[in-house]
C-alpha positions, -999 to +999 in steps of 0.1 A: +428-563+241+393-559+227+380-523+225+342-513+230+323-502+203+298-474+210+275-470+195+274-441+169+244-420+175+239-394+144+226-361+152+203-342+132+207-303+121+177-284+136+164-260+109+170-222+121+130-211+127+127-184+099+120-147+114+082-142+113+068-101+109+034-090+109+018-075+082-019-049+097-044-044+074-079-025+079-102-031+054-133-010+063-128-012+098-114-049+095-084-051+112-065-083+105-030-089+113-009-114+092+020-138+097+046-135+074+084-139+071+101-110+082+116-099+052+080-097+026+068-081+063+095-053+059+090-047+019+052-049+021+052-024+052+081+002+035+047+008+007+076+001-018+058-031-039+080-030-069+092-067-073+064-077-052+041-100-070+000-105-066+011-139-045+035-126-021+004-100-011-018-124-010+003-145+017-006-114+037-043-115+031-039-083+007-056-090-022-072-070-053-105-053-048-106-056-010-123-039+014-143-006+009-141+020-011-116+046+004-145+072+006-166+044+031-136+039+055-149+049+089-122+079+100-122+098+127-138+134+130-117+158+113-097+182+138-114+217+145-092+244+129-095+277+132-093+294+098-086+332+093-107+346+063-076+357+048-063+321+046-064+304+011-082+269+011-057+240-009-074+224-041-074+195-061-036+181-058-016+160-077+018+145-073+042+115-096+073+098-085+099+097-116+121+066-125+136+065-153+136+027-161+101+027-143+085+055-158+061+073-131+032+066-106+010+095-097-015+104-072-046+128-084-071+140-052-098+161-061-112+183-034-107+216-017-094+214+020-099+184+039-130+173+011-123+151-015-144+144-040-121+115-060-086+101-054-069+084-086-036+069-092-020+058-119+012+042-130+030+042-167+049+011-176+074+023-202+089-006-211+058-022-223+058-056-196+028-077-201+016-078-162-011-084-136-015-054-114-033-033-085-031-002-067-030+001-026-047+034-015-030+043+018-038+069+044-012+080+074+006+047+065-023+023+069-040+006+042-077+016+033-085-003+003-069-023-029-083-015-066-091-042-089-070-060-108-060-049-143-032-064-170-019-058-198+010-037-213+002-001-213-003+023-182-026+014-156-052+033-136-073+035-106-105+050-094-123+061-061-149+092-065-170+100-037-171+126-011-148+121+023-137+149+048-105+139+060-089+149+092-064+176+089-029+168+079-041+131+066-010+123+041-028+098+010-004+079-006-004+050-035+014+020-044+013-005-076+019-040-067+054-049-092+060-009-095+084+009-072+069+047-059+047+064-040+031+091-046+015+111-017-006+146-014-013+160+022-046+169+028-048+199+048-069+235+054 
């Protein structure tokens, strides 16, 4: 008795489609959505850029020196708030995030009330790691602009000057590529 031999058909396993996420940038009124790996999108959108590389951010459309200066971004008009004469108008402010291994990341905002004249940021590099990095400038969770890339093994600084009148309660924050932290200042009357 002979048995019929069947033809074996090899099965090819389909690769799982990676989950995708979106990173939205608004550089000078040019809103763009970039589709990248979901895990990378979550890291970028968290604004904690520690461990992210310049190449990873570039894959999401974020590069050094992008957009207009934060001082030239089109913002909605400030919220009109009646201010009793006895209220003190807040002035210049600064703040830092401290990390025992990574040092500190700071924000420095100069101005009075809703009007700022300078917005600077720094990040220390206590281990003297030779690296290249750049700063991100955020307002209310929207990336407005990035600084030029800076390289070296010391502390890094980025500057943005010009007069901006922000809406009341605008939260200004900074991040740096490859460094953890997100110092913030809230502009208010």
